[in-house]
N, C-alpha and C positions, 0 to 999 in steps of 0.2 A: 588413557587420557586423564591427567590430573584434573580434579574439579576444584577450581578456585571459588571460595564462598562469595556470595553477594553481600552487599551491605544489608544488615538487618533493618529494613526500612520501617517495620512496625515499631521496633525498639526506639529508633530515632524519632518517629512521630510521637511516641508516648512521652518523650522528654519534653515535648512542647505542649501536648494536650492533657497531660497528667492522667487522670483516671477515666476520662471519657471513653465509652465503648467505641471501638473502631473495627471496620471490616474492609478487607482488601477488595478493590474493584477493577484494577488494571495493572499491567506491568509491561514495559516495552523498553528496548534498548534506546539510549540517547547518548550521543557523544561516545566517550569511553566507558560509560556506565549504564545506569538504568534509571527510569523514572517510574515510580510506583504510586498509584492512586488509592486513596482510602475514603470511605464515608465515615465521618466522625459524628457521633450522636450524643452530645452532652445531655446528661440527665436534667430535664426541666428547661433545656435550651433548644435552639434551632440546630438542625443537622446541617453539615456543610461538607464539601469535598476538599481534601487536602492532598498534596503531592510531596513525595520525598524524592529528591533529585540528586544523584551522585555522578552526574555527567561531567562536572567540572568545566562546562562550556562557559566562555566569558559572556557576560550580559552588561548592558549599559547601566542598569540600576537594579539593585536587589529589591524584591517586593515582599520578602518574608524573613524568616530566621535563617541564619547561616552559621554552621558550626565551624570550629577551628580547622577541621579537616576538609572544609569546602562543601560539605553536604548541605543542600538547601531544603527548606520546608516552606511551601507557600499554599495559600488558600485560593481555590478557583473563584473568579477568573483572573487573579493577579499573577499570570504566568510571566516570569521575568524574561523568557525568551521571546514572548509575543506581546510587546508593550501595547499594541493597539487593541488587544483582546478585551481588556476591561471596559474600555469605552464602547466597543461594539456590543459586548454582552449587555450593557445597559441601554442599548438601542439608539444612542445618539450619534455616534460617529458615522455610521453608514448613511443615515438619513441626511446629515449635514454635508457629507462629501457629495452625495448624489444631487442634493439641492443646488450646490455650487456648480455642478456640472449640467444643470438644467433638466434633471430627471425628477419626476414626481413620484415619490414613494407613497403607496396607498395603504399600507399596513405595516405593522412592526416586522422587522426581519426575524427570521426563524433560524436558530442554529441547528444544523443537521449533522455535523460531525466535528469532533475535536480530538486532536492527537497532541497530548501535552508536549510542549517544547518544540513542536513541529508546525502545526497549522490548525486553523479552524475554518469551517465553511458554513456560510449562512445563505438561506434562500430569501430574496428580497422582492416582494410584490410591487410592481410599478405600473403606471398607465401604459407603458410600452411592453408589458408582459413581465415574466420572471427574469430577474437578473441574479447573479451569484456574487457574493462577497467572500473574499478569501483573506484570512489573516495569517501572515508568515513572519519569520524573523526579519527585521528591517534590512539586514545585509543581503537578503535574497530577493527582495521585492523588485529592484531594477532588473535583475537577471531574468526573473520570470517574465516581465514585460518584454524584454529583449527576445526571449524564446518565442513568445506568442507572435511578436511582430515579424520575426524571421520566418516562422512557420507559415504565416499567412502570406508573406511575400513569396514563399515557395509554392503556394497553391494548396497547402494542406487545410483540411476542413476543421480548423480550430476556432474557438470563440475569440472575438475581439475584446481587448481590454478597454472598457469605457473610460475609466479613470483610475488613478492610483495615488498612494501616498508613500513617501519614503519611510514613514513610520511602520510600514509593513501591511497596509490595507490596499487590496485591489478589488475592483468591481468589473465583472466580465459579463458579456452577453451569454445567453443560453446557447447550447450547441444545437445544430440543425438535426432534426429527425427524432426518432423514438429511442429511448434507452434500450440497449441490447438486452438488458436484464428484464425488460418488461414487454418485449415484442416476440414475434414468431420469426424463426430463422432456421434454415437447413444447415446442418453442420458442415457439409462440404462447401456450400456456397459461402458461408461466413469465413471459414478457414482460408479459402482462396482470396476473399476480399481483404482479410487481414494481411495476407502475404503481399498483396498489391500495395496496401497502405504502408507497409514496412519499406517497400521499394521506394515509394515517394518520400518517406522520412529520410531514407539514406541519402537522397539527393537534395535535401532541403538546405538552404544557405545559413546554417546555424554554426557559429564558430566556437560556442562555449563547450566545455567538457561536460559529459554526462556525470551524474552522481556516481559514487562508488557502487559497485555491484553487490549482489546479495552474498557473494562469498566473503565479503568483509564482515558479515554478521554471523557466519557459520559457528564460530567459537562461542559466541554469546548464546545462540540457540542450543547448542550441544551442552553447554554448562548448565543452562536452565533446565533442560530435560533430564540431565543426569541427577540433578538435585531433586526435582519433582518426582522422578521415577527411578529411584536408586536401584531397583531390580534390573533396570535396563542399561545400567552404566557400562557393562562389558560389551554388550551388543552395540551400544552407541559409539564406543571407542573404535570398534571394528568398522562401523559405518563411517566414522570420521576419516579413517585411513582411506577408505574407498573413495569418498567424496574428494579428499585432497588430491588423490591420483587422477581422478576424472577432471577436476578443475584445471590441473596442470596440462592436460592434453590439449594440444592446439592444432594438430594436423588432421583431425578426423572429421572436421565439420562438413556436413552435407546440407546444402542450402539451395532452395529454388532460385534459379537465375533471375526470376522476376523480382526478388527481394533486393537486387541492386548491389550485392557485395559478393566478392569472390572468396576463395577459401584461404587465401594467404593471411598469415597472422597480422601483417602490417595493415592490410585492407580492413580486417576485422576490427582493428583498433581505430580505424579512421572513418567509420560510417556513423551517420547520425542515428541515434536510437531514442526511443521514448523514455526509457529508464524505469517505467512502472507499468508495462503494458498488460492489460487484462480486460476481460469482457465488460467490467464495470466502467471502463474508460470509453466505451464505444457507443455511438448512436447510429441508427440504421434508417435507410429510406424504405419506401414501400416494397422494393424489390429485395430487401434483405442485404443490400450493399452498405458498407460503412459510409455514412454521410457526415459524421461528426466525431471528433477526438478531443478529449479533455485532459486536464492535469498534466501539462507539459513542464511541471515544476522541476523535474529531474532530467529533462531531455538534453541531448548534446552529443558530441562526438564520443563514441564509446564502442562497446562490444555487442554486436547483434545477438550473440548467444545469450546475453542477459535478458533481452526482451523475449526471445523464444522460450527460455526457461520460466520467466514470469508468467507468460500466457499459459503454458502447460501446467505449472504448479498451481496456479489459481483455479484453473478449470477442474483439476483433480480434487483440490481441497473443497471447492464449492460443491462438487458432486457428493462429497462425504457429509456435507452439512445440509443437503437438500433431502427432505423427508420423503418426497414423492419419487418412486423408482423410475418413472418415465422421464422426469426432469433430470435426474442423475444420469440416466443412460444417454440423454441428448448431450449433456456436458462431456461425458466420456467420449462420445462419437466426435464431438468438436475437437477434443484434445487429440484423438487418433488421426483425424483428418489433417490437423495442423502438424502433428508429429511425423506424418508420412514424408514430409520434405524438410523437417527441422529436427534432426536428431544427431546422435554421436555421443561419445563418452562425456565430453565437456558439457553439452546441453543437458544430458541426463544427470550429471553431478549437480549442476546449478539448480535443476528442477527439484532434486532431492532436498537441497537446502531450503527452497521455498516451502516444501512440504513440512520440513522440520519447524520452520517459523510458524506455520499454521498449527502445528502440533503444540507449540508453546501456548498459543492463544487458547486452544481448546482445553489443555490441562489446567491452565490458570482459571478457566471458567468452571472447572470441576468435572469435565467430561473426559475422564481418563481413557475410556474405551475408544473413543474417536481419536484421541491423541495416539494411542498405540496403533490404531489402524493406519494413521498417516505416517507413522514411523516405519511400519512394515511396507507401506507403499513406496516410501523413499528408498528403502533397501532394495525393493524389486526394480525400481526405475534405474538406480545406479548400477545394479548388478547385471540386468539383462534388458534394460530399455522397455520395461513392461508398462503399458498405459492401460489401466483398468480401474474400475470402481474401488477405491480404498476399502469400502465396507464389504466388497465381495458379493454385491447383489446381482442376481441374474438380470439379463436384458429384458425389456418389455417392448411390445409393439404399440402400446397406447401412446397417442400424441399428447404431450403435456400442454396444459394451458399456460397463459402468461402468468397467472397467479401461482400456479404450481412452481414455476421456475424461479420467480423473484422473491418468494416469501422468506427463504433463508439463504439466498445467494449472496456470497461475499461480494462486496462492491469496492473494497479498498485493498490495495497491496499493503506490504508491511512498512515500506519506507518511502512514502511520497514526499517529501519535504517535511 
């Protein structure tokens, strides 16, 4: 596998900030390239966050420096892909929009997540309870509203959109129930509930296409890992070949009939899927059944194998990042219960790609050991469909607490909008 070098983001940034100390903080695929975040700490001045973006995606207006080769540098929160972000970050836009919609905001909105070039999410305290504001690229706002409207029309338990702006700001109700990452659930019960939810999704009246699947990012993940872990380059090349063969497999799918799609390739491409399905998107009622589903930003007509792989890959990666063995074991049991009726070479290959994506995140955070464990888990999944703790910890009979499970549990997939 030839390894194409990435843009030297730090060198690009230093052309702008001169001699100020910089430290890398994040890296993610965006468009055809990468967006890399840095903390810049000028001597005697205030620190700030800057991003180097070689995605070459079009934007309505530039907000920072742009080189002749199209590589951008901007200072947070002036994200050129999210023009509503700067106003939201300074607390005015959400309050003004909600006030016009007749909602009383009782405290300043709190930003809880930000994915450069893709989206930001804020918690908004109001007299009606907590609402959620989402900032997305303007071209995607109307389609997200359409997804939520169609899903609710089809009876799916998704939050209503209170109001939205074509500049890319949406305000949504909270989901019903308790976040699955913070509640108690039995693996077999939750796995069965997720399969039923997927059946309801498959039948929902949504005409939009789902976002591109995780296989579109496999090359980026493998390139990044080969550069970060050069000793693994040969084994990653072999894994890439196995993944490519598995993704191409289309006739092996085994799916529970309750999920609402048969095994024909045409039906597989014609079912509605979530596009980023994992435990962090689920809310549960007191019986442990799914009562709420969030983040439909990528939902649409697509391949159910993608949702199956996202759910499996996220559960396995979350187990690897959960320090409590009992919590990790419960996540592995959830993955196994789900995998019992959602398996086959294609699902396994797509699951492996998700694990490679999580490996990129961990190696960029300096945790090479966990990254290597995730790569080995990807290899086992694609080779023999093995669903096990990536860290190889033995099972335990102790029942984990809610805090045990949620304290390091991943709650976002890799490409939600």
